[in-house]
C-alpha positions in Angstrom: -87.4 12.7 -53.7 -90.3 15.2 -52.3 -88.7 17.3 -50.0 -90.8 18.9 -46.9 -92.0 22.6 -47.7 -91.5 25.1 -45.2 -95.0 24.7 -43.8 -94.8 21.3 -43.0 -91.4 21.8 -41.4 -92.5 24.4 -38.9 -95.6 22.2 -38.2 -93.6 19.1 -37.3 -90.9 21.8 -34.9 -94.2 23.4 -33.0 -95.4 19.4 -32.6 -92.1 18.2 -31.7 -91.0 21.2 -29.4 -94.5 20.9 -27.8 -94.0 17.6 -26.3 -90.5 18.0 -25.7 -91.3 20.5 -23.5 -94.0 18.9 -21.6 -91.9 15.5 -21.3 -89.2 17.6 -19.8 -91.9 19.2 -17.4 -93.4 15.7 -16.2 -89.9 14.3 -16.0 -89.3 17.1 -13.6 -92.1 16.4 -11.7 -91.4 12.7 -10.8 -87.8 14.2 -9.7 -89.0 16.3 -7.3 -91.3 14.5 -5.7 -89.8 11.1 -6.0 -90.0 9.4 -2.5 -86.2 9.0 -2.5 -85.3 12.4 -2.9 -86.8 13.9 -0.1 -84.3 13.7 1.8 -81.8 15.3 0.0 -84.0 18.0 -0.7 -84.9 18.3 2.9 -80.1 18.6 3.7 -80.5 21.5 0.6 -82.8 23.0 2.1 -81.8 23.6 5.5 -77.7 24.3 4.0 -78.9 28.0 4.5 -79.2 27.8 7.5 -76.3 25.5 8.9 -73.7 27.9 8.5 -74.9 30.6 11.3 -72.6 34.0 10.0 -74.8 37.0 9.6 -73.0 38.2 6.8 -73.3 36.8 3.0 
């Protein structure tokens, strides 16, 4: 059994990390722009305005 050298492990981890982050970004964008989430995001945007108090 041949063990991988350091450069091979570094190249694999860099490639895996890149594709992992790209997949996560695509997932977040899909979640954000999914039509059924519009109501939830609009309600969350109005929360700071509902209280009406002038202090934190």
